[in-house]
HTML snippet that shows the backbone in 3Dmol.js (N, CA, C, O; Angstrom):
<script src="https://3Dmol.org/build/3Dmol-min.js"></script>
<div id="view" style="width:600px;height:400px;position:relative"></div>
<script>
const pdb = `
ATOM      1  N   MET A   1      -7.753   6.807 -12.350  1.00  0.00           N
ATOM      2  CA  MET A   1      -6.522   6.109 -12.606  1.00  0.00           C
ATOM      3  C   MET A   1      -5.831   6.758 -13.799  1.00  0.00           C
ATOM      4  O   MET A   1      -6.471   7.259 -14.724  1.00  0.00           O
ATOM      5  N   TRP A   2      -4.532   6.732 -13.747  1.00  0.00           N
ATOM      6  CA  TRP A   2      -3.726   7.397 -14.754  1.00  0.00           C
ATOM      7  C   TRP A   2      -2.643   6.460 -15.278  1.00  0.00           C
ATOM      8  O   TRP A   2      -2.272   5.496 -14.607  1.00  0.00           O
ATOM      9  N   TYR A   3      -2.145   6.740 -16.458  1.00  0.00           N
ATOM     10  CA  TYR A   3      -0.949   6.063 -16.934  1.00  0.00           C
ATOM     11  C   TYR A   3       0.057   7.138 -17.350  1.00  0.00           C
ATOM     12  O   TYR A   3      -0.312   8.264 -17.684  1.00  0.00           O
ATOM     13  N   LYS A   4       1.324   6.763 -17.322  1.00  0.00           N
ATOM     14  CA  LYS A   4       2.388   7.723 -17.598  1.00  0.00           C
ATOM     15  C   LYS A   4       3.036   7.399 -18.940  1.00  0.00           C
ATOM     16  O   LYS A   4       3.360   6.248 -19.231  1.00  0.00           O
ATOM     17  N   LYS A   5       3.216   8.437 -19.748  1.00  0.00           N
ATOM     18  CA  LYS A   5       3.896   8.287 -21.031  1.00  0.00           C
ATOM     19  C   LYS A   5       4.682   9.562 -21.286  1.00  0.00           C
ATOM     20  O   LYS A   5       4.127  10.660 -21.262  1.00  0.00           O
ATOM     21  N   ASN A   6       5.982   9.410 -21.533  1.00  0.00           N
ATOM     22  CA  ASN A   6       6.858  10.566 -21.784  1.00  0.00           C
ATOM     23  C   ASN A   6       6.744  11.625 -20.685  1.00  0.00           C
ATOM     24  O   ASN A   6       6.620  12.816 -20.969  1.00  0.00           O
ATOM     25  N   ASN A   7       6.789  11.180 -19.438  1.00  0.00           N
ATOM     26  CA  ASN A   7       6.744  12.065 -18.262  1.00  0.00           C
ATOM     27  C   ASN A   7       5.442  12.854 -18.118  1.00  0.00           C
ATOM     28  O   ASN A   7       5.408  13.853 -17.399  1.00  0.00           O
ATOM     29  N   ARG A   8       4.375  12.425 -18.786  1.00  0.00           N
ATOM     30  CA  ARG A   8       3.070  13.060 -18.622  1.00  0.00           C
ATOM     31  C   ARG A   8       2.072  12.020 -18.171  1.00  0.00           C
ATOM     32  O   ARG A   8       2.224  10.834 -18.464  1.00  0.00           O
ATOM     33  N   LEU A   9       1.042  12.464 -17.453  1.00  0.00           N
ATOM     34  CA  LEU A   9      -0.027  11.577 -17.006  1.00  0.00           C
ATOM     35  C   LEU A   9      -1.250  11.754 -17.899  1.00  0.00           C
ATOM     36  O   LEU A   9      -1.603  12.869 -18.283  1.00  0.00           O
ATOM     37  N   TYR A  10      -1.889  10.627 -18.220  1.00  0.00           N
ATOM     38  CA  TYR A  10      -3.101  10.623 -19.035  1.00  0.00           C
ATOM     39  C   TYR A  10      -4.154   9.777 -18.339  1.00  0.00           C
ATOM     40  O   TYR A  10      -3.812   8.770 -17.718  1.00  0.00           O
ATOM     41  N   PRO A  11      -5.441  10.162 -18.425  1.00  0.00           N
ATOM     42  CA  PRO A  11      -6.479   9.330 -17.814  1.00  0.00           C
ATOM     43  C   PRO A  11      -6.517   7.957 -18.475  1.00  0.00           C
ATOM     44  O   PRO A  11      -6.477   7.848 -19.701  1.00  0.00           O
ATOM     45  N   LEU A  12      -6.592   6.916 -17.661  1.00  0.00           N
ATOM     46  CA  LEU A  12      -6.609   5.555 -18.181  1.00  0.00           C
ATOM     47  C   LEU A  12      -7.870   5.284 -18.989  1.00  0.00           C
ATOM     48  O   LEU A  12      -7.824   4.640 -20.037  1.00  0.00           O
ATOM     49  N   ILE A  13      -8.988   5.778 -18.495  1.00  0.00           N
ATOM     50  CA  ILE A  13     -10.268   5.532 -19.156  1.00  0.00           C
ATOM     51  C   ILE A  13     -10.832   6.857 -19.653  1.00  0.00           C
ATOM     52  O   ILE A  13     -10.993   7.809 -18.889  1.00  0.00           O
ATOM     53  N   LYS A  14     -11.122   6.897 -20.924  1.00  0.00           N
ATOM     54  CA  LYS A  14     -11.751   8.089 -21.488  1.00  0.00           C
ATOM     55  C   LYS A  14     -13.254   7.854 -21.525  1.00  0.00           C
ATOM     56  O   LYS A  14     -13.709   6.765 -21.875  1.00  0.00           O
ATOM     57  N   ASN A  15     -14.015   8.867 -21.168  1.00  0.00           N
ATOM     58  CA  ASN A  15     -15.470   8.735 -21.202  1.00  0.00           C
ATOM     59  C   ASN A  15     -16.101  10.073 -21.576  1.00  0.00           C
ATOM     60  O   ASN A  15     -15.399  11.044 -21.856  1.00  0.00           O
ATOM     61  N   LYS A  16     -17.414  10.112 -21.577  1.00  0.00           N
ATOM     62  CA  LYS A  16     -18.145  11.307 -22.009  1.00  0.00           C
ATOM     63  C   LYS A  16     -18.210  12.386 -20.925  1.00  0.00           C
ATOM     64  O   LYS A  16     -18.556  13.531 -21.215  1.00  0.00           O
ATOM     65  N   LEU A  17     -17.882  12.036 -19.693  1.00  0.00           N
ATOM     66  CA  LEU A  17     -17.908  13.027 -18.618  1.00  0.00           C
ATOM     67  C   LEU A  17     -16.751  14.003 -18.806  1.00  0.00           C
ATOM     68  O   LEU A  17     -15.609  13.583 -18.994  1.00  0.00           O
ATOM     69  N   ASN A  18     -17.033  15.274 -18.757  1.00  0.00           N
ATOM     70  CA  ASN A  18     -15.995  16.280 -18.915  1.00  0.00           C
ATOM     71  C   ASN A  18     -15.098  16.299 -17.673  1.00  0.00           C
ATOM     72  O   ASN A  18     -15.558  16.596 -16.571  1.00  0.00           O
ATOM     73  N   GLU A  19     -13.841  15.984 -17.861  1.00  0.00           N
ATOM     74  CA  GLU A  19     -12.852  15.936 -16.779  1.00  0.00           C
ATOM     75  C   GLU A  19     -13.354  15.107 -15.600  1.00  0.00           C
ATOM     76  O   GLU A  19     -13.419  15.603 -14.475  1.00  0.00           O
ATOM     77  N   ALA A  20     -13.702  13.875 -15.849  1.00  0.00           N
ATOM     78  CA  ALA A  20     -14.185  12.989 -14.790  1.00  0.00           C
ATOM     79  C   ALA A  20     -13.180  12.877 -13.653  1.00  0.00           C
ATOM     80  O   ALA A  20     -13.573  12.682 -12.503  1.00  0.00           O
ATOM     81  N   TYR A  21     -11.901  12.998 -13.950  1.00  0.00           N
ATOM     82  CA  TYR A  21     -10.863  12.892 -12.927  1.00  0.00           C
ATOM     83  C   TYR A  21     -10.879  14.064 -11.948  1.00  0.00           C
ATOM     84  O   TYR A  21     -10.233  13.994 -10.902  1.00  0.00           O
ATOM     85  N   ASN A  22     -11.606  15.143 -12.265  1.00  0.00           N
ATOM     86  CA  ASN A  22     -11.727  16.282 -11.354  1.00  0.00           C
ATOM     87  C   ASN A  22     -13.078  16.336 -10.642  1.00  0.00           C
ATOM     88  O   ASN A  22     -13.307  17.220  -9.816  1.00  0.00           O
ATOM     89  N   MET A  23     -13.964  15.409 -10.951  1.00  0.00           N
ATOM     90  CA  MET A  23     -15.299  15.429 -10.351  1.00  0.00           C
ATOM     91  C   MET A  23     -15.261  14.843  -8.940  1.00  0.00           C
ATOM     92  O   MET A  23     -14.427  13.984  -8.652  1.00  0.00           O
ATOM     93  N   PRO A  24     -16.150  15.296  -8.059  1.00  0.00           N
ATOM     94  CA  PRO A  24     -16.249  14.638  -6.752  1.00  0.00           C
ATOM     95  C   PRO A  24     -16.727  13.201  -6.938  1.00  0.00           C
ATOM     96  O   PRO A  24     -17.558  12.928  -7.804  1.00  0.00           O
ATOM     97  N   ARG A  25     -16.216  12.303  -6.142  1.00  0.00           N
ATOM     98  CA  ARG A  25     -16.536  10.878  -6.305  1.00  0.00           C
ATOM     99  C   ARG A  25     -18.033  10.605  -6.231  1.00  0.00           C
ATOM    100  O   ARG A  25     -18.510   9.641  -6.831  1.00  0.00           O
ATOM    101  N   GLN A  26     -18.786  11.436  -5.505  1.00  0.00           N
ATOM    102  CA  GLN A  26     -20.224  11.217  -5.380  1.00  0.00           C
ATOM    103  C   GLN A  26     -20.943  11.384  -6.721  1.00  0.00           C
ATOM    104  O   GLN A  26     -22.038  10.849  -6.894  1.00  0.00           O
ATOM    105  N   LYS A  27     -20.363  12.098  -7.654  1.00  0.00           N
ATOM    106  CA  LYS A  27     -20.989  12.306  -8.961  1.00  0.00           C
ATOM    107  C   LYS A  27     -20.566  11.265  -9.983  1.00  0.00           C
ATOM    108  O   LYS A  27     -21.135  11.201 -11.073  1.00  0.00           O
ATOM    109  N   LEU A  28     -19.586  10.455  -9.649  1.00  0.00           N
ATOM    110  CA  LEU A  28     -19.106   9.434 -10.576  1.00  0.00           C
ATOM    111  C   LEU A  28     -19.948   8.172 -10.451  1.00  0.00           C
ATOM    112  O   LEU A  28     -20.544   7.938  -9.399  1.00  0.00           O
ATOM    113  N   PRO A  29     -20.012   7.355 -11.494  1.00  0.00           N
ATOM    114  CA  PRO A  29     -20.766   6.103 -11.406  1.00  0.00           C
ATOM    115  C   PRO A  29     -20.098   5.130 -10.440  1.00  0.00           C
ATOM    116  O   PRO A  29     -18.886   5.188 -10.232  1.00  0.00           O
ATOM    117  N   ILE A  30     -20.886   4.243  -9.855  1.00  0.00           N
ATOM    118  CA  ILE A  30     -20.349   3.210  -8.969  1.00  0.00           C
ATOM    119  C   ILE A  30     -19.470   2.289  -9.795  1.00  0.00           C
ATOM    120  O   ILE A  30     -19.850   1.876 -10.891  1.00  0.00           O
ATOM    121  N   THR A  31     -18.303   1.970  -9.274  1.00  0.00           N
ATOM    122  CA  THR A  31     -17.371   1.103  -9.989  1.00  0.00           C
ATOM    123  C   THR A  31     -17.021  -0.114  -9.135  1.00  0.00           C
ATOM    124  O   THR A  31     -17.247  -0.124  -7.925  1.00  0.00           O
ATOM    125  N   PHE A  32     -16.474  -1.124  -9.773  1.00  0.00           N
ATOM    126  CA  PHE A  32     -16.082  -2.365  -9.109  1.00  0.00           C
ATOM    127  C   PHE A  32     -14.680  -2.736  -9.560  1.00  0.00           C
ATOM    128  O   PHE A  32     -14.253  -2.338 -10.643  1.00  0.00           O
ATOM    129  N   TRP A  33     -13.964  -3.487  -8.751  1.00  0.00           N
ATOM    130  CA  TRP A  33     -12.656  -3.965  -9.174  1.00  0.00           C
ATOM    131  C   TRP A  33     -12.589  -5.467  -9.039  1.00  0.00           C
ATOM    132  O   TRP A  33     -13.327  -6.075  -8.264  1.00  0.00           O
ATOM    133  N   GLN A  34     -11.712  -6.041  -9.787  1.00  0.00           N
ATOM    134  CA  GLN A  34     -11.578  -7.496  -9.844  1.00  0.00           C
ATOM    135  C   GLN A  34     -10.656  -7.980  -8.729  1.00  0.00           C
ATOM    136  O   GLN A  34      -9.547  -7.475  -8.554  1.00  0.00           O
ATOM    137  N   THR A  35     -11.138  -8.968  -7.982  1.00  0.00           N
ATOM    138  CA  THR A  35     -10.310  -9.533  -6.913  1.00  0.00           C
ATOM    139  C   THR A  35      -9.635 -10.823  -7.334  1.00  0.00           C
ATOM    140  O   THR A  35      -8.605 -11.192  -6.770  1.00  0.00           O
ATOM    141  N   GLY A  36     -10.189 -11.508  -8.301  1.00  0.00           N
ATOM    142  CA  GLY A  36      -9.596 -12.766  -8.739  1.00  0.00           C
ATOM    143  C   GLY A  36      -9.915 -13.932  -7.824  1.00  0.00           C
ATOM    144  O   GLY A  36      -9.254 -14.968  -7.893  1.00  0.00           O
ATOM    145  N   ASN A  37     -10.927 -13.782  -6.959  1.00  0.00           N
ATOM    146  CA  ASN A  37     -11.293 -14.868  -6.051  1.00  0.00           C
ATOM    147  C   ASN A  37     -11.785 -16.096  -6.799  1.00  0.00           C
ATOM    148  O   ASN A  37     -11.426 -17.223  -6.456  1.00  0.00           O
ATOM    149  N   PHE A  38     -12.608 -15.881  -7.820  1.00  0.00           N
ATOM    150  CA  PHE A  38     -13.208 -16.986  -8.565  1.00  0.00           C
ATOM    151  C   PHE A  38     -13.124 -16.707 -10.052  1.00  0.00           C
ATOM    152  O   PHE A  38     -13.320 -15.574 -10.490  1.00  0.00           O
ATOM    153  N   GLU A  39     -12.838 -17.724 -10.816  1.00  0.00           N
ATOM    154  CA  GLU A  39     -12.943 -17.637 -12.268  1.00  0.00           C
ATOM    155  C   GLU A  39     -13.443 -18.984 -12.762  1.00  0.00           C
ATOM    156  O   GLU A  39     -12.789 -20.007 -12.556  1.00  0.00           O
ATOM    157  N   PHE A  40     -14.597 -18.988 -13.411  1.00  0.00           N
ATOM    158  CA  PHE A  40     -15.177 -20.210 -13.953  1.00  0.00           C
ATOM    159  C   PHE A  40     -15.289 -20.061 -15.457  1.00  0.00           C
ATOM    160  O   PHE A  40     -15.782 -19.042 -15.941  1.00  0.00           O
ATOM    161  N   PHE A  41     -14.843 -21.051 -16.200  1.00  0.00           N
ATOM    162  CA  PHE A  41     -14.975 -21.027 -17.649  1.00  0.00           C
ATOM    163  C   PHE A  41     -14.891 -22.453 -18.185  1.00  0.00           C
ATOM    164  O   PHE A  41     -14.368 -23.348 -17.520  1.00  0.00           O
ATOM    165  N   ARG A  42     -15.405 -22.649 -19.380  1.00  0.00           N
ATOM    166  CA  ARG A  42     -15.333 -23.960 -20.026  1.00  0.00           C
ATOM    167  C   ARG A  42     -13.891 -24.244 -20.411  1.00  0.00           C
ATOM    168  O   ARG A  42     -13.128 -23.322 -20.698  1.00  0.00           O
ATOM    169  N   ILE A  43     -13.517 -25.505 -20.418  1.00  0.00           N
ATOM    170  CA  ILE A  43     -12.133 -25.877 -20.702  1.00  0.00           C
ATOM    171  C   ILE A  43     -11.679 -25.364 -22.062  1.00  0.00           C
ATOM    172  O   ILE A  43     -10.555 -24.874 -22.173  1.00  0.00           O
ATOM    173  N   ASN A  44     -12.501 -25.455 -23.095  1.00  0.00           N
ATOM    174  CA  ASN A  44     -12.098 -25.009 -24.427  1.00  0.00           C
ATOM    175  C   ASN A  44     -12.515 -23.564 -24.707  1.00  0.00           C
ATOM    176  O   ASN A  44     -12.361 -23.087 -25.832  1.00  0.00           O
ATOM    177  N   TYR A  45     -13.023 -22.886 -23.733  1.00  0.00           N
ATOM    178  CA  TYR A  45     -13.541 -21.525 -23.914  1.00  0.00           C
ATOM    179  C   TYR A  45     -12.452 -20.580 -24.393  1.00  0.00           C
ATOM    180  O   TYR A  45     -12.678 -19.797 -25.316  1.00  0.00           O
ATOM    181  N   LYS A  46     -11.274 -20.638 -23.781  1.00  0.00           N
ATOM    182  CA  LYS A  46     -10.186 -19.729 -24.142  1.00  0.00           C
ATOM    183  C   LYS A  46      -9.793 -19.899 -25.610  1.00  0.00           C
ATOM    184  O   LYS A  46      -9.499 -18.912 -26.285  1.00  0.00           O
ATOM    185  N   ASP A  47      -9.783 -21.126 -26.108  1.00  0.00           N
ATOM    186  CA  ASP A  47      -9.411 -21.369 -27.503  1.00  0.00           C
ATOM    187  C   ASP A  47     -10.418 -20.753 -28.464  1.00  0.00           C
ATOM    188  O   ASP A  47     -10.039 -20.279 -29.536  1.00  0.00           O
ATOM    189  N   ASN A  48     -11.692 -20.753 -28.096  1.00  0.00           N
ATOM    190  CA  ASN A  48     -12.734 -20.229 -28.984  1.00  0.00           C
ATOM    191  C   ASN A  48     -12.813 -18.705 -28.976  1.00  0.00           C
ATOM    192  O   ASN A  48     -13.072 -18.097 -30.014  1.00  0.00           O
ATOM    193  N   VAL A  49     -12.594 -18.085 -27.827  1.00  0.00           N
ATOM    194  CA  VAL A  49     -12.786 -16.650 -27.700  1.00  0.00           C
ATOM    195  C   VAL A  49     -11.457 -15.890 -27.660  1.00  0.00           C
ATOM    196  O   VAL A  49     -11.435 -14.684 -27.904  1.00  0.00           O
ATOM    197  N   LYS A  50     -10.371 -16.562 -27.361  1.00  0.00           N
ATOM    198  CA  LYS A  50      -9.049 -15.950 -27.219  1.00  0.00           C
ATOM    199  C   LYS A  50      -8.979 -15.025 -26.012  1.00  0.00           C
ATOM    200  O   LYS A  50      -8.211 -14.063 -25.994  1.00  0.00           O
ATOM    201  N   SER A  51      -9.786 -15.328 -25.011  1.00  0.00           N
ATOM    202  CA  SER A  51      -9.802 -14.529 -23.796  1.00  0.00           C
ATOM    203  C   SER A  51     -10.327 -15.390 -22.651  1.00  0.00           C
ATOM    204  O   SER A  51     -11.278 -16.150 -22.834  1.00  0.00           O
ATOM    205  N   ILE A  52      -9.726 -15.280 -21.495  1.00  0.00           N
ATOM    206  CA  ILE A  52     -10.232 -16.019 -20.335  1.00  0.00           C
ATOM    207  C   ILE A  52     -11.543 -15.403 -19.855  1.00  0.00           C
ATOM    208  O   ILE A  52     -12.440 -16.123 -19.415  1.00  0.00           O
ATOM    209  N   SER A  53     -11.662 -14.079 -19.934  1.00  0.00           N
ATOM    210  CA  SER A  53     -12.855 -13.402 -19.433  1.00  0.00           C
ATOM    211  C   SER A  53     -14.072 -13.636 -20.308  1.00  0.00           C
ATOM    212  O   SER A  53     -15.186 -13.723 -19.792  1.00  0.00           O
ATOM    213  N   GLY A  54     -13.895 -13.741 -21.607  1.00  0.00           N
ATOM    214  CA  GLY A  54     -15.028 -13.926 -22.496  1.00  0.00           C
ATOM    215  C   GLY A  54     -15.777 -12.631 -22.747  1.00  0.00           C
ATOM    216  O   GLY A  54     -15.284 -11.547 -22.435  1.00  0.00           O
ATOM    217  N   LYS A  55     -16.968 -12.750 -23.311  1.00  0.00           N
ATOM    218  CA  LYS A  55     -17.754 -11.577 -23.688  1.00  0.00           C
ATOM    219  C   LYS A  55     -18.781 -11.192 -22.629  1.00  0.00           C
ATOM    220  O   LYS A  55     -19.137 -10.019 -22.512  1.00  0.00           O
ATOM    221  N   LYS A  56     -19.264 -12.169 -21.855  1.00  0.00           N
ATOM    222  CA  LYS A  56     -20.260 -11.908 -20.816  1.00  0.00           C
ATOM    223  C   LYS A  56     -19.606 -12.151 -19.466  1.00  0.00           C
ATOM    224  O   LYS A  56     -19.184 -13.267 -19.161  1.00  0.00           O
ATOM    225  N   ILE A  57     -19.524 -11.100 -18.658  1.00  0.00           N
ATOM    226  CA  ILE A  57     -18.858 -11.193 -17.361  1.00  0.00           C
ATOM    227  C   ILE A  57     -19.877 -10.914 -16.268  1.00  0.00           C
ATOM    228  O   ILE A  57     -20.593  -9.914 -16.308  1.00  0.00           O
ATOM    229  N   MET A  58     -19.932 -11.814 -15.289  1.00  0.00           N
ATOM    230  CA  MET A  58     -20.812 -11.632 -14.141  1.00  0.00           C
ATOM    231  C   MET A  58     -19.946 -11.385 -12.921  1.00  0.00           C
ATOM    232  O   MET A  58     -18.783 -11.788 -12.893  1.00  0.00           O
ATOM    233  N   GLY A  59     -20.486 -10.740 -11.931  1.00  0.00           N
ATOM    234  CA  GLY A  59     -19.718 -10.427 -10.740  1.00  0.00           C
ATOM    235  C   GLY A  59     -20.344 -10.993  -9.483  1.00  0.00           C
ATOM    236  O   GLY A  59     -21.537 -11.293  -9.439  1.00  0.00           O
ATOM    237  N   LEU A  60     -19.531 -11.129  -8.486  1.00  0.00           N
ATOM    238  CA  LEU A  60     -19.960 -11.535  -7.153  1.00  0.00           C
ATOM    239  C   LEU A  60     -19.373 -10.532  -6.180  1.00  0.00           C
ATOM    240  O   LEU A  60     -18.152 -10.445  -6.051  1.00  0.00           O
ATOM    241  N   CYS A  61     -20.206  -9.781  -5.499  1.00  0.00           N
ATOM    242  CA  CYS A  61     -19.714  -8.785  -4.552  1.00  0.00           C
ATOM    243  C   CYS A  61     -19.250  -9.477  -3.281  1.00  0.00           C
ATOM    244  O   CYS A  61     -19.969 -10.293  -2.704  1.00  0.00           O
ATOM    245  N   VAL A  62     -18.043  -9.141  -2.855  1.00  0.00           N
ATOM    246  CA  VAL A  62     -17.470  -9.700  -1.637  1.00  0.00           C
ATOM    247  C   VAL A  62     -17.063  -8.549  -0.719  1.00  0.00           C
ATOM    248  O   VAL A  62     -16.848  -7.423  -1.167  1.00  0.00           O
ATOM    249  N   SER A  63     -16.964  -8.851   0.553  1.00  0.00           N
ATOM    250  CA  SER A  63     -16.579  -7.819   1.518  1.00  0.00           C
ATOM    251  C   SER A  63     -15.087  -7.520   1.406  1.00  0.00           C
ATOM    252  O   SER A  63     -14.335  -8.268   0.782  1.00  0.00           O
ATOM    253  N   GLU A  64     -14.680  -6.431   2.012  1.00  0.00           N
ATOM    254  CA  GLU A  64     -13.261  -6.064   1.990  1.00  0.00           C
ATOM    255  C   GLU A  64     -12.409  -7.146   2.643  1.00  0.00           C
ATOM    256  O   GLU A  64     -11.293  -7.412   2.196  1.00  0.00           O
ATOM    257  N   ASP A  65     -12.922  -7.767   3.690  1.00  0.00           N
ATOM    258  CA  ASP A  65     -12.184  -8.844   4.365  1.00  0.00           C
ATOM    259  C   ASP A  65     -11.992 -10.065   3.467  1.00  0.00           C
ATOM    260  O   ASP A  65     -11.047 -10.830   3.658  1.00  0.00           O
ATOM    261  N   GLU A  66     -12.882 -10.252   2.489  1.00  0.00           N
ATOM    262  CA  GLU A  66     -12.801 -11.401   1.588  1.00  0.00           C
ATOM    263  C   GLU A  66     -11.999 -11.105   0.325  1.00  0.00           C
ATOM    264  O   GLU A  66     -11.870 -11.964  -0.547  1.00  0.00           O
ATOM    265  N   SER A  67     -11.467  -9.906   0.230  1.00  0.00           N
ATOM    266  CA  SER A  67     -10.792  -9.534  -1.019  1.00  0.00           C
ATOM    267  C   SER A  67      -9.377  -9.008  -0.785  1.00  0.00           C
ATOM    268  O   SER A  67      -8.946  -8.057  -1.438  1.00  0.00           O
ATOM    269  N   ILE A  68      -8.676  -9.618   0.128  1.00  0.00           N
ATOM    270  CA  ILE A  68      -7.318  -9.168   0.436  1.00  0.00           C
ATOM    271  C   ILE A  68      -6.343  -9.740  -0.589  1.00  0.00           C
ATOM    272  O   ILE A  68      -6.235 -10.956  -0.744  1.00  0.00           O
ATOM    273  N   ASP A  69      -5.638  -8.858  -1.284  1.00  0.00           N
ATOM    274  CA  ASP A  69      -4.580  -9.273  -2.196  1.00  0.00           C
ATOM    275  C   ASP A  69      -3.260  -9.249  -1.426  1.00  0.00           C
ATOM    276  O   ASP A  69      -2.959  -8.278  -0.732  1.00  0.00           O
ATOM    277  N   ILE A  70      -2.494 -10.294  -1.548  1.00  0.00           N
ATOM    278  CA  ILE A  70      -1.212 -10.353  -0.847  1.00  0.00           C
ATOM    279  C   ILE A  70      -0.114 -10.043  -1.852  1.00  0.00           C
ATOM    280  O   ILE A  70       0.336 -10.912  -2.598  1.00  0.00           O
ATOM    281  N   ASP A  71       0.309  -8.775  -1.853  1.00  0.00           N
ATOM    282  CA  ASP A  71       1.355  -8.319  -2.756  1.00  0.00           C
ATOM    283  C   ASP A  71       2.636  -7.943  -2.012  1.00  0.00           C
ATOM    284  O   ASP A  71       3.712  -7.886  -2.606  1.00  0.00           O
ATOM    285  N   LYS A  72       2.513  -7.692  -0.729  1.00  0.00           N
ATOM    286  CA  LYS A  72       3.681  -7.299   0.069  1.00  0.00           C
ATOM    287  C   LYS A  72       3.497  -7.783   1.500  1.00  0.00           C
ATOM    288  O   LYS A  72       2.426  -8.270   1.861  1.00  0.00           O
ATOM    289  N   LYS A  73       4.530  -7.651   2.308  1.00  0.00           N
ATOM    290  CA  LYS A  73       4.528  -8.178   3.674  1.00  0.00           C
ATOM    291  C   LYS A  73       3.383  -7.589   4.521  1.00  0.00           C
ATOM    292  O   LYS A  73       2.764  -8.303   5.310  1.00  0.00           O
ATOM    293  N   SER A  74       3.108  -6.298   4.355  1.00  0.00           N
ATOM    294  CA  SER A  74       2.036  -5.673   5.137  1.00  0.00           C
ATOM    295  C   SER A  74       0.668  -6.271   4.785  1.00  0.00           C
ATOM    296  O   SER A  74      -0.217  -6.326   5.640  1.00  0.00           O
ATOM    297  N   ASP A  75       0.486  -6.721   3.530  1.00  0.00           N
ATOM    298  CA  ASP A  75      -0.760  -7.375   3.135  1.00  0.00           C
ATOM    299  C   ASP A  75      -0.927  -8.700   3.873  1.00  0.00           C
ATOM    300  O   ASP A  75      -2.033  -9.051   4.284  1.00  0.00           O
ATOM    301  N   LEU A  76       0.158  -9.425   4.038  1.00  0.00           N
ATOM    302  CA  LEU A  76       0.113 -10.691   4.761  1.00  0.00           C
ATOM    303  C   LEU A  76      -0.238 -10.452   6.228  1.00  0.00           C
ATOM    304  O   LEU A  76      -1.021 -11.203   6.809  1.00  0.00           O
ATOM    305  N   LYS A  77       0.335  -9.412   6.825  1.00  0.00           N
ATOM    306  CA  LYS A  77      -0.001  -9.062   8.214  1.00  0.00           C
ATOM    307  C   LYS A  77      -1.487  -8.709   8.332  1.00  0.00           C
ATOM    308  O   LYS A  77      -2.144  -9.080   9.305  1.00  0.00           O
ATOM    309  N   ASN A  78      -2.006  -7.993   7.340  1.00  0.00           N
ATOM    310  CA  ASN A  78      -3.427  -7.626   7.321  1.00  0.00           C
ATOM    311  C   ASN A  78      -4.294  -8.874   7.268  1.00  0.00           C
ATOM    312  O   ASN A  78      -5.319  -8.949   7.947  1.00  0.00           O
ATOM    313  N   LEU A  79      -3.889  -9.857   6.462  1.00  0.00           N
ATOM    314  CA  LEU A  79      -4.621 -11.115   6.370  1.00  0.00           C
ATOM    315  C   LEU A  79      -4.635 -11.833   7.711  1.00  0.00           C
ATOM    316  O   LEU A  79      -5.678 -12.328   8.138  1.00  0.00           O
ATOM    317  N   VAL A  80      -3.494 -11.895   8.376  1.00  0.00           N
ATOM    318  CA  VAL A  80      -3.410 -12.561   9.683  1.00  0.00           C
ATOM    319  C   VAL A  80      -4.324 -11.858  10.680  1.00  0.00           C
ATOM    320  O   VAL A  80      -5.026 -12.524  11.440  1.00  0.00           O
ATOM    321  N   ASN A  81      -4.329 -10.538  10.691  1.00  0.00           N
ATOM    322  CA  ASN A  81      -5.210  -9.781  11.594  1.00  0.00           C
ATOM    323  C   ASN A  81      -6.678 -10.060  11.295  1.00  0.00           C
ATOM    324  O   ASN A  81      -7.491 -10.161  12.214  1.00  0.00           O
ATOM    325  N   THR A  82      -7.022 -10.183  10.016  1.00  0.00           N
ATOM    326  CA  THR A  82      -8.399 -10.481   9.621  1.00  0.00           C
ATOM    327  C   THR A  82      -8.808 -11.866  10.085  1.00  0.00           C
ATOM    328  O   THR A  82      -9.910 -12.052  10.599  1.00  0.00           O
ATOM    329  N   ILE A  83      -7.919 -12.846   9.904  1.00  0.00           N
ATOM    330  CA  ILE A  83      -8.212 -14.213  10.344  1.00  0.00           C
ATOM    331  C   ILE A  83      -8.388 -14.264  11.847  1.00  0.00           C
ATOM    332  O   ILE A  83      -9.255 -14.982  12.345  1.00  0.00           O
ATOM    333  N   ASP A  84      -7.578 -13.511  12.577  1.00  0.00           N
ATOM    334  CA  ASP A  84      -7.674 -13.483  14.038  1.00  0.00           C
ATOM    335  C   ASP A  84      -9.044 -13.004  14.504  1.00  0.00           C
ATOM    336  O   ASP A  84      -9.490 -13.400  15.582  1.00  0.00           O
ATOM    337  N   LYS A  85      -9.721 -12.170  13.733  1.00  0.00           N
ATOM    338  CA  LYS A  85     -11.050 -11.673  14.097  1.00  0.00           C
ATOM    339  C   LYS A  85     -12.074 -12.818  14.180  1.00  0.00           C
ATOM    340  O   LYS A  85     -13.032 -12.751  14.950  1.00  0.00           O
ATOM    341  N   PHE A  86     -11.853 -13.870  13.374  1.00  0.00           N
ATOM    342  CA  PHE A  86     -12.819 -14.950  13.293  1.00  0.00           C
ATOM    343  C   PHE A  86     -12.572 -16.049  14.335  1.00  0.00           C
ATOM    344  O   PHE A  86     -13.429 -16.909  14.537  1.00  0.00           O
ATOM    345  N   PHE A  87     -11.421 -16.028  14.991  1.00  0.00           N
ATOM    346  CA  PHE A  87     -11.109 -17.108  15.949  1.00  0.00           C
ATOM    347  C   PHE A  87     -10.875 -16.590  17.332  1.00  0.00           C
ATOM    348  O   PHE A  87     -10.604 -17.369  18.245  1.00  0.00           O
TER     349      PHE A  87
END
`;
const viewer = $3Dmol.createViewer("view");
viewer.addModel(pdb, "pdb");
viewer.setStyle({}, {cartoon: {color: "spectrum"}});
viewer.zoomTo();
viewer.render();
</script>
């Protein structure tokens, strides 16, 4: 992933791997992304930590069918097609 500043691209995440952005994906560590399906926290937790995520984050792996983000019309069509598979 990259971010743009002054018409140049920079790697979003810096790490110890030399030019990780040029490595084959098989050599990179396994990564996960946030779907936002579930978020559990104590009611006053945000006030104490100043963050919804907190310091200890646990994950729940879900299938691609369970992690559809609806950001545009084609995403909604994809969701309808996925639901149709179950009925």
